[in-house]
VOPAGU-2260 file (C-alpha; in pm, 1 decimal, decimal comma):
REM VOPAGU-2260
SITE   aa  ch    i         X         Y         Z
SITE  MET   A    0   37794,4    4340,6   16457,5
SITE  HIS   A    1   37946,6    4655,5   16310,1
SITE  ARG   A    2   38306,0    4614,6   16416,5
SITE  SER   A    3   38630,2    4775,1   16302,4
SITE  ILE   A    4   38870,1    4616,6   16055,2
SITE  GLU   A    5   39104,5    4353,6   16200,7
SITE  PRO   A    6   39373,7    4223,4   15961,6
SITE  THR   A    7   39619,0    4438,7   15772,1
SITE  GLU   A    8   39919,0    4238,6   15651,5
SITE  PRO   A    9   39886,5    3958,2   15395,2
SITE  ARG   A   10   40092,8    3725,7   15615,2
SITE  SER   A   11   39918,4    3809,5   15942,8
SITE  PRO   A   12   39752,8    3524,8   16138,5
SITE  GLU   A   13   39413,1    3681,0   16071,5
SITE  ARG   A   14   39480,6    3688,8   15698,4
SITE  ARG   A   15   39586,6    3323,9   15701,8
SITE  ARG   A   16   39272,2    3237,0   15895,8
SITE  LEU   A   17   39061,5    3424,8   15643,9
SITE  LEU   A   18   39206,0    3224,2   15356,9
SITE  ARG   A   19   39173,3    2894,1   15541,8
SITE  GLN   A   20   38807,0    2968,3   15603,3
SITE  ALA   A   21   38733,0    3037,7   15237,4
SITE  GLY   A   22   38610,0    2686,3   15178,4
SITE  GLN   A   23   38364,0    2712,9   15468,6
SITE  LEU   A   24   38213,8    3051,4   15382,5
SITE  ALA   A   25   37928,5    3147,6   15158,7
SITE  ILE   A   26   38116,3    3311,2   14871,9
SITE  ALA   A   27   37970,6    3630,5   14727,0
SITE  GLY   A   28   38066,2    3667,4   14363,5
SITE  GLY   A   29   38147,6    3301,8   14301,5
SITE  LEU   A   30   37984,9    2988,7   14436,6
SITE  LEU   A   31   38180,5    2666,2   14479,1
SITE  ALA   A   32   37979,2    2407,5   14291,6
SITE  GLY   A   33   37844,4    2089,2   14445,6
SITE  GLY   A   34   37516,6    1902,2   14432,6
SITE  GLY   A   35   37262,3    1684,2   14606,1
SITE  TRP   A   36   37160,8    1680,2   14968,0
SITE  ALA   A   37   37397,7    1744,7   15257,0
SITE  VAL   A   38   37302,3    1692,6   15622,2
SITE  LEU   A   39   37546,0    1777,9   15900,2
SITE  LYS   A   40   37506,1    1757,0   16277,3
SITE  ARG   A   41   37606,2    2099,1   16410,7
SITE  LYS   A   42   37532,5    2058,0   16780,4
SITE  GLN   A   43   37289,3    1877,8   17005,9
SITE  ASN   A   44   36939,2    1882,0   16848,6
SITE  LEU   A   45   37053,1    2108,3   16561,5
SITE  TRP   A   46   37115,4    1996,0   16204,5
SITE  GLN   A   47   37248,3    2174,8   15898,4
SITE  VAL   A   48   37044,8    2069,6   15594,5
SITE  ARG   A   49   37163,7    2186,3   15252,8
SITE  ARG   A   50   37049,3    2140,1   14895,6
SITE  GLU   A   51   37212,2    2275,5   14578,0
SITE  ARG   A   52   37069,0    2299,4   14226,8
SITE  THR   A   53   37124,3    2486,0   13902,6
SITE  LEU   A   54   36881,9    2773,7   13859,6
SITE  MET   A   55   36906,0    3096,3   13657,8
SITE  GLN   A   56   37220,2    2956,8   13491,7
SITE  THR   A   57   37407,0    2940,9   13822,8
SITE  SER   A   58   37441,5    2713,1   14123,2
SITE  VAL   A   59   37192,2    2799,5   14394,9
SITE  SER   A   60   37217,4    2651,5   14742,4
SITE  VAL   A   61   36969,2    2663,9   15028,5
SITE  THR   A   62   37100,6    2589,4   15377,5
SITE  CYS   A   63   36882,6    2558,4   15688,2
SITE  LEU   A   64   36971,0    2506,7   16052,6
SITE  ALA   A   65   36688,4    2317,4   16219,7
SITE  ASP   A   66   36607,5    2054,1   16478,9
SITE  ASP   A   67   36384,9    1861,9   16234,1
SITE  VAL   A   68   36570,6    1736,6   15925,6
SITE  GLN   A   69   36255,6    1625,4   15744,6
SITE  ALA   A   70   36076,9    1957,8   15799,2
SITE  ALA   A   71   36384,1    2146,6   15682,2
SITE  GLY   A   72   36397,6    1932,7   15368,2
SITE  VAL   A   73   36033,5    2005,5   15290,3
SITE  ALA   A   74   36095,4    2378,3   15340,7
SITE  ILE   A   75   36396,6    2371,1   15108,5
SITE  GLU   A   76   36194,9    2197,1   14836,5
SITE  ALA   A   77   35922,7    2461,5   14873,2
SITE  ALA   A   78   36183,1    2735,6   14841,4
SITE  PHE   A   79   36327,6    2584,9   14522,6
SITE  ALA   A   80   35980,4    2539,1   14373,1
SITE  ARG   A   81   35890,2    2901,2   14439,2
SITE  MET   A   82   36222,3    3027,6   14304,9
SITE  ALA   A   83   36193,4    2817,7   13988,6
SITE  ALA   A   84   35839,5    2938,1   13918,8
SITE  THR   A   85   35948,1    3299,9   13966,5
SITE  ALA   A   86   36259,0    3264,6   13749,5
SITE  ALA   A   87   36047,5    3123,9   13465,3
SITE  GLN   A   88   35863,7    3457,5   13440,6
SITE  LEU   A   89   36178,8    3668,8   13445,2
SITE  THR   A   90   36418,2    3492,3   13207,2
SITE  ARG   A   91   36505,4    3633,0   12865,3
SITE  PHE   A   92   36649,0    3299,2   12748,8
SITE  ASP   A   93   36325,6    3097,1   12724,1
SITE  PRO   A   94   36141,7    3168,0   12393,7
SITE  ALA   A   95   35808,2    3108,1   12567,9
SITE  SER   A   96   35865,8    3332,4   12870,0
SITE  PRO   A   97   35654,4    3646,7   12909,5
SITE  LEU   A   98   35967,4    3864,1   12906,9
SITE  THR   A   99   36077,9    3714,0   12575,4
SITE  ARG   A  100   35732,1    3779,7   12431,1
SITE  LEU   A  101   35746,3    4140,3   12549,4
SITE  ASN   A  102   36083,9    4184,6   12380,6
SITE  ARG   A  103   35963,6    4017,4   12059,7
SITE  ASP   A  104   35628,6    4195,1   12026,1
SITE  GLY   A  105   35705,3    4522,4   12202,5
SITE  GLN   A  106   35401,7    4478,3   12425,8
SITE  LEU   A  107   35241,5    4237,2   12668,0
SITE  ALA   A  108   34872,1    4274,0   12750,6
SITE  GLN   A  109   34875,3    4043,0   13053,5
SITE  VAL   A  110   35183,7    4082,3   13270,7
SITE  PRO   A  111   35228,7    3799,6   13525,0
SITE  ALA   A  112   35250,8    3914,9   13885,1
SITE  GLN   A  113   35617,9    3838,7   13942,9
SITE  LEU   A  114   35726,9    4000,2   13616,0
SITE  ASP   A  115   35514,6    4305,6   13691,3
SITE  ALA   A  116   35670,1    4337,7   14037,7
SITE  VAL   A  117   36026,4    4319,6   13904,9
SITE  LEU   A  118   35961,9    4557,7   13614,6
SITE  ARG   A  119   35820,1    4811,5   13858,3
SITE  GLN   A  120   36115,1    4766,0   14093,9
SITE  ALA   A  121   36352,6    4806,8   13799,3
SITE  LEU   A  122   36188,9    5133,9   13697,0
SITE  ALA   A  123   36198,0    5257,6   14056,2
SITE  LEU   A  124   36572,7    5187,0   14071,9
SITE  SER   A  125   36620,6    5356,1   13734,5
SITE  ARG   A  126   36458,4    5672,1   13868,2
SITE  LEU   A  127   36645,8    5653,1   14197,8
SITE  THR   A  128   36985,5    5618,8   14026,8
SITE  ASP   A  129   36913,2    5873,2   13750,2
SITE  GLY   A  130   36940,5    5598,2   13491,3
SITE  ALA   A  131   37256,5    5426,8   13617,0
SITE  PHE   A  132   37034,1    5120,7   13637,4
SITE  ASP   A  133   36830,8    5067,7   13320,5
SITE  PRO   A  134   36650,9    4745,0   13224,1
SITE  THR   A  135   36639,3    4841,9   12854,1
SITE  VAL   A  136   37013,1    4791,7   12787,6
SITE  LEU   A  137   36959,5    4454,6   12618,8
SITE  PRO   A  138   37029,5    4580,2   12261,9
SITE  VAL   A  139   37378,4    4684,4   12376,4
SITE  LEU   A  140   37432,8    4368,4   12579,2
SITE  ARG   A  141   37337,3    4153,0   12282,3
SITE  TYR   A  142   37605,8    4326,5   12078,9
SITE  PHE   A  143   37861,3    4265,5   12355,2
SITE  GLU   A  144   37770,6    3896,1   12346,2
SITE  THR   A  145   37864,2    3878,4   11976,9
SITE  LEU   A  146   38214,6    3996,9   12070,1
SITE  ARG   A  147   38277,2    3715,4   12318,2
SITE  GLY   A  148   38639,0    3605,9   12301,3
SITE  ALA   A  149   38768,4    3920,4   12129,4
SITE  SER   A  150   39132,4    3985,0   12217,2
SITE  ARG   A  151   39072,9    4357,6   12233,6
SITE  THR   A  152   38820,8    4627,4   12142,6
SITE  ASP   A  153   38872,1    4949,8   11952,2
SITE  ALA   A  154   38684,6    5260,2   11838,7
SITE  HIS   A  155   38474,1    5066,1   11587,0
SITE  GLU   A  156   38319,0    4843,8   11852,0
SITE  GLN   A  157   38253,1    5142,5   12072,2
SITE  ARG   A  158   38077,4    5329,6   11788,1
SITE  VAL   A  159   37852,3    5030,3   11721,8
SITE  ALA   A  160   37770,8    5004,6   12091,2
SITE  GLU   A  161   37688,3    5375,8   12101,6
SITE  ASP   A  162   37448,7    5326,2   11807,1
SITE  ARG   A  163   37274,0    5045,1   11993,8
SITE  ASP   A  164   37258,9    5269,6   12300,4
SITE  ALA   A  165   37014,5    5492,4   12111,3
SITE  LEU   A  166   36755,5    5220,1   12184,8
SITE  VAL   A  167   36816,3    5242,7   12560,4
SITE  GLY   A  168   36583,9    5446,0   12780,3
SITE  TYR   A  169   36383,9    5326,0   13078,3
SITE  ARG   A  170   36134,3    5610,4   13035,0
SITE  ASP   A  171   36016,4    5438,5   12716,2
SITE  LEU   A  172   35898,1    5133,1   12908,1
SITE  ALA   A  173   35533,3    5186,2   13004,3
SITE  LEU   A  174   35353,8    4984,8   13271,5
SITE  ASP   A  175   34984,8    5052,7   13324,8
SITE  ALA   A  176   34641,9    4890,2   13320,6
SITE  ARG   A  177   34694,2    4796,8   12955,3
SITE  GLY   A  178   35004,1    4593,2   13035,2
SITE  ALA   A  179   35367,4    4658,9   12943,8
SITE  ARG   A  180   35481,4    4838,5   12628,7
SITE  LEU   A  181   35810,8    4939,6   12470,8
SITE  SER   A  182   35773,5    5270,2   12291,0
SITE  ARG   A  183   36030,0    5223,7   12013,8
SITE  PRO   A  184   36090,4    4936,1   11772,3
SITE  GLY   A  185   36409,3    4747,0   11854,9
SITE  MET   A  186   36396,3    4812,0   12228,5
SITE  ALA   A  187   36437,3    4511,1   12455,7
SITE  ILE   A  188   36457,7    4439,7   12828,2
SITE  THR   A  189   36699,1    4237,7   13037,1
SITE  LEU   A  190   36637,8    4176,8   13405,2
SITE  ASP   A  191   36975,1    4008,0   13453,0
SITE  GLY   A  192   37083,5    4280,5   13695,1
SITE  ILE   A  193   36788,8    4246,0   13931,9
SITE  ALA   A  194   36588,6    3926,5   13868,8
SITE  LYS   A  195   36812,0    3692,8   14066,7
SITE  GLY   A  196   36771,8    3907,5   14375,7
SITE  HIS   A  197   36392,8    3894,4   14346,7
SITE  VAL   A  198   36405,5    3517,3   14300,3
SITE  VAL   A  199   36617,4    3481,1   14614,5
SITE  ASP   A  200   36367,4    3696,9   14807,7
SITE  GLN   A  201   36091,9    3458,1   14701,3
SITE  GLY   A  202   36294,3    3164,7   14831,6
SITE  ILE   A  203   36345,7    3338,1   15165,0
SITE  ALA   A  204   35972,0    3410,3   15187,2
SITE  ALA   A  205   35900,7    3040,5   15131,5
SITE  LEU   A  206   36143,2    2939,9   15407,0
SITE  ARG   A  207   35992,9    3189,5   15650,7
SITE  GLY   A  208   35645,2    3067,1   15558,9
SITE  ALA   A  209   35754,6    2713,0   15647,3
SITE  GLY   A  210   35868,0    2828,5   15991,1
SITE  ILE   A  211   36243,0    2822,9   15925,6
SITE  GLU   A  212   36429,9    3067,4   16151,2
SITE  TYR   A  213   36792,5    3012,4   16044,1
SITE  ALA   A  214   36877,6    2983,2   15676,6
SITE  LEU   A  215   37094,0    3111,9   15395,2
SITE  ILE   A  216   37028,4    3116,9   15020,8
SITE  ASP   A  217   37340,7    3154,7   14807,0
SITE  ALA   A  218   37286,7    3221,4   14435,9
SITE  GLY   A  219   37637,3    3302,6   14320,7
SITE  GLY   A  220   37677,7    3673,0   14389,9
SITE  ASP   A  221   37338,6    3703,7   14562,4
SITE  ILE   A  222   37309,8    3589,8   14923,8
SITE  HIS   A  223   37029,9    3631,6   15177,7
SITE  ALA   A  224   37052,4    3521,7   15541,2
SITE  ILE   A  225   36788,3    3489,2   15810,6
SITE  CYS   A  226   36891,0    3444,1   16172,9
SITE  GLY   A  227   36579,0    3466,7   16387,0
SITE  ASN   A  228   36567,9    3717,6   16670,4
SITE  ASP   A  229   36896,0    3620,5   16836,8
SITE  PRO   A  230   37137,6    3915,3   16790,9
SITE  GLU   A  231   37433,9    3683,8   16851,5
SITE  ARG   A  232   37361,2    3468,1   16548,0
SITE  HIS   A  233   37493,6    3560,8   16204,5
SITE  TRP   A  234   37642,4    3413,4   15888,1
SITE  ASN   A  235   37993,2    3488,5   15763,7
SITE  VAL   A  236   38017,8    3569,9   15392,3
SITE  GLY   A  237   38343,5    3580,5   15196,0
SITE  ILE   A  238   38397,5    3838,5   14920,5
SITE  VAL   A  239   38625,3    3706,3   14646,7
SITE  ASP   A  240   38931,8    3899,1   14536,5
SITE  PRO   A  241   38859,9    4025,0   14181,2
SITE  ARG   A  242   39229,2    3988,3   14097,4
SITE  ASP   A  243   39233,8    3621,1   14202,8
SITE  VAL   A  244   38893,3    3455,9   14241,3
SITE  SER   A  245   39045,8    3161,2   14426,3
SITE  ARG   A  246   39112,8    3395,3   14719,1
SITE  VAL   A  247   38883,5    3564,6   14968,9
SITE  ALA   A  248   38957,4    3936,1   15006,7
SITE  ALA   A  249   38711,7    4021,3   15286,2
SITE  VAL   A  250   38464,8    3860,2   15523,9
SITE  LEU   A  251   38135,0    4022,5   15623,2
SITE  GLN   A  252   37879,8    3934,3   15889,0
SITE  LEU   A  253   37527,0    3896,2   15755,0
SITE  ARG   A  254   37208,6    3857,6   15957,0
SITE  ASN   A  255   36848,6    3907,6   15845,0
SITE  ALA   A  256   36970,2    4090,4   15537,7
SITE  ALA   A  257   37077,7    4041,9   15176,6
SITE  LEU   A  258   37407,6    4091,0   15001,2
SITE  SER   A  259   37490,0    4107,6   14631,2
SITE  THR   A  260   37825,4    4130,4   14453,8
SITE  SER   A  261   37867,4    4238,7   14091,8
SITE  GLY   A  262   38205,2    4211,9   13920,4
SITE  ASN   A  263   38387,4    4214,9   13587,6
SITE  TYR   A  264   38575,4    3889,4   13652,6
SITE  ARG   A  265   38313,6    3615,2   13599,2
SITE  VAL   A  266   38123,5    3711,3   13283,5
SITE  PHE   A  267   38326,3    3918,8   13038,2
SITE  PHE   A  268   38336,9    3931,9   12659,0
SITE  SER   A  269   38682,5    4070,5   12573,4
SITE  ALA   A  270   39014,1    3937,7   12700,0
SITE  ASP   A  271   39102,7    4277,5   12844,8
SITE  ARG   A  272   38774,4    4271,7   13044,7
SITE  ARG   A  273   38677,9    4611,2   12907,6
SITE  LEU   A  274   38351,5    4453,0   12796,1
SITE  PHE   A  275   38156,1    4258,4   13055,3
SITE  HIS   A  276   37794,9    4189,8   13145,1
SITE  ILE   A  277   37720,3    4536,0   13289,5
SITE  VAL   A  278   37636,3    4827,2   13059,3
SITE  ASN   A  279   37662,9    5193,5   13154,2
SITE  PRO   A  280   37336,0    5323,5   13005,4
SITE  ARG   A  281   37485,0    5670,6   12963,0
SITE  THR   A  282   37777,3    5559,6   12744,8
SITE  GLY   A  283   37672,2    5232,2   12582,2
SITE  TRP   A  284   37992,6    5073,6   12713,5
SITE  SER   A  285   38087,6    4872,6   13019,2
SITE  PRO   A  286   38179,8    5099,5   13312,4
SITE  GLN   A  287   38549,4    5110,5   13396,1
SITE  SER   A  288   38573,7    5246,8   13753,0
SITE  TYR   A  289   38542,4    4922,9   13952,0
SITE  SER   A  290   38618,5    4553,1   13935,0
SITE  SER   A  291   38375,3    4452,4   14211,3
SITE  VAL   A  292   38094,6    4616,7   14408,6
SITE  THR   A  293   37913,6    4453,0   14701,1
SITE  VAL   A  294   37590,3    4598,2   14841,8
SITE  MET   A  295   37409,9    4493,3   15159,7
SITE  ALA   A  296   37037,9    4573,8   15188,2
SITE  GLN   A  297   36722,2    4445,9   15353,2
SITE  ARG   A  298   36601,1    4275,2   15034,4
SITE  SER   A  299   36797,7    4085,0   14773,3
SITE  VAL   A  300   36623,2    4261,6   14486,2
SITE  LEU   A  301   36758,3    4594,1   14615,9
SITE  ALA   A  302   37108,0    4461,8   14681,4
SITE  ASP   A  303   37117,7    4305,7   14334,1
SITE  GLY   A  304   36993,8    4611,3   14147,9
SITE  MET   A  305   37205,1    4856,7   14344,8
SITE  SER   A  306   37525,7    4656,0   14297,3
SITE  THR   A  307   37459,4    4668,4   13922,9
SITE  ALA   A  308   37384,1    5041,4   13923,1
SITE  ALA   A  309   37686,3    5120,6   14141,6
SITE  PHE   A  310   37924,9    5019,0   13863,0
SITE  SER   A  311   37810,4    5321,9   13660,2
SITE  LEU   A  312   37840,1    5570,3   13948,8
SITE  GLU   A  313   38144,9    5772,1   14044,5
SITE  LEU   A  314   38260,0    5708,2   14401,0
SITE  PRO   A  315   38112,8    6025,1   14562,8
SITE  ARG   A  316   37771,0    5961,2   14405,1
SITE  LEU   A  317   37786,8    5591,3   14492,9
SITE  SER   A  318   37862,6    5673,2   14855,2
SITE  ALA   A  319   37592,6    5940,0   14883,6
SITE  LEU   A  320   37323,7    5725,2   14723,2
SITE  MET   A  321   37399,7    5421,0   14938,7
SITE  ASP   A  322   37401,7    5635,3   15251,3
SITE  ALA   A  323   37065,2    5786,9   15160,8
SITE  GLN   A  324   36915,9    5436,3   15121,5
SITE  ASP   A  325   37088,6    5302,3   15435,7
SITE  HIS   A  326   37270,4    5036,6   15230,6
SITE  GLN   A  327   37619,6    4917,2   15324,4
SITE  TRP   A  328   37874,4    4859,0   15050,6
SITE  LEU   A  329   38228,4    4757,6   14953,9
SITE  ALA   A  330   38394,2    4850,2   14621,7
SITE  PHE   A  331   38722,4    4746,5   14457,3
SITE  SER   A  332   38894,6    4972,8   14205,8
SITE  ARG   A  333   38934,8    4871,4   13841,6
SITE  THR   A  334   39280,8    4729,0   13918,1
SITE  GLY   A  335   39164,4    4578,5   14246,9
SITE  GLU   A  336   39441,9    4755,6   14435,4
SITE  GLN   A  337   39216,3    5003,4   14615,4
SITE  ARG   A  338   38908,5    4931,7   14823,7
SITE  TRP   A  339   38642,4    5162,2   14966,0
SITE  ARG   A  340   38356,5    5092,1   15204,9
SITE  SER   A  341   38069,5    5243,9   15399,4
SITE  CYS   A  342   38132,6    5322,1   15764,3
SITE  GLU   A  343   37876,0    5072,2   15899,7
SITE  LEU   A  344   37978,1    4777,9   15682,4
SITE  PRO   A  345   38007,1    4471,9   15914,5
SITE  LEU   A  346   38356,6    4387,0   15795,4
SITE  ILE   A  347   38528,1    4130,1   16019,0
SITE  ALA   A  348   38827,2    4046,4   15800,0
SITE  GLY   A  349   38996,3    4239,2   15521,9
SITE  THR   A  350   39074,8    4606,8   15477,8
SITE  ALA   A  351   38905,6    4895,9   15297,8
SITE  GLU   A  352   38926,6    5273,4   15308,4
SITE  LEU   A  353   38627,7    5466,8   15440,4
SITE  ALA   A  354   38466,7    5658,5   15153,8
C-alpha cells in the first residue's frame, strides 16, 4: 500500500478526480456533518451501515461493512455507548467529571480507569517528546480562550501567556497509589490533545469485540480503520487543505491503523490565527511552524497525541521522532505552500517533499 505520489499539476486528471472524491472520503481535519442511520448496499451480501452522532463536541461517525445489517447496528450502538462512557471521564467541560474535580481540587484520590490510562499515556508522550506534548497547558489555553475574536495579538498578550506558562509542567503531575495530584496551586490539565484518540480506540475495541471486521470511526481529525486480514482492503482518507478547508489536498490509504490531523484552521482565537488550540509548552504561545500535521500510528491515542506534539517540533526533530516510533506523517508549512512527509506514508493522491 506504500506507493509513490501520483498527481502533480492542479489541473491534472488525477487532481480533478481527487477533488471529485472529496465528498466520498473520510475527511481528516474536518468532518462533513450529517445524522441518523444510513444503510447502503455495496455489493452482493455486503451492506454499509453508518451512524453519526455528536460526541466530544464534534460529529463522530461509525461505519461498518457487514453482511448482517442488524448485527452491524448493534455493534455500532455498543461502540457509541463505550465511547460516550469513556469521554465522560476525560472531559474538562463537565463540572462533575473526575478531570474537572482534579483541576478544581488539585488532587483526586480515586482515579477512574479510563482517566488513569489517558493520564499515564499523556505523561509517557510528554517524556518521549521532551515536553512538546504537555497535558498541563490548560492555564495558558484558558487565557487564549478569553481572546477569542481578537483582530490581532501583541506583546502584552504574549507576556500574559508567558506568565500563565509558569504553571505548566508535566513533571508536577503525580500519579501513584494515592491517586493523581497537581503539585502547584493554579495548575490544571486538559486532555484535548489526546482524549479523542483514546475514545476512538475504545470504539474500535467495541466493534472488534462484536465481531466486526471492516469498519471506520471518524471523529473529525481522528480516524481509525479496521480491514480484517485481507491486504487488498483499505479505506481512503482525504486530508483537507489548510488554506481552503473545502478542498482535499491529499488522499491516504488506511488499513488496520489510526490517523489524526491537527491544524490551526478549525479552532483559533485570533483573526490572524497566531493563537489557536495548541500551546507550545516551551513558549506559552501557539507554535508557528505548521498549519496542519497528520500522523498515522497503530493506535488513535498515539496518532492524536503525536499530531499535537508535532506542532511544537522543528522539522528535523519531528522527522527523527516519528521515524523512531515507526509513525508515518504529513505536515503543511505555516503558509500551507510547502508540504513534507515520511518516506513510507501511503499517499495515493497529492504531493509532498520527503523530509
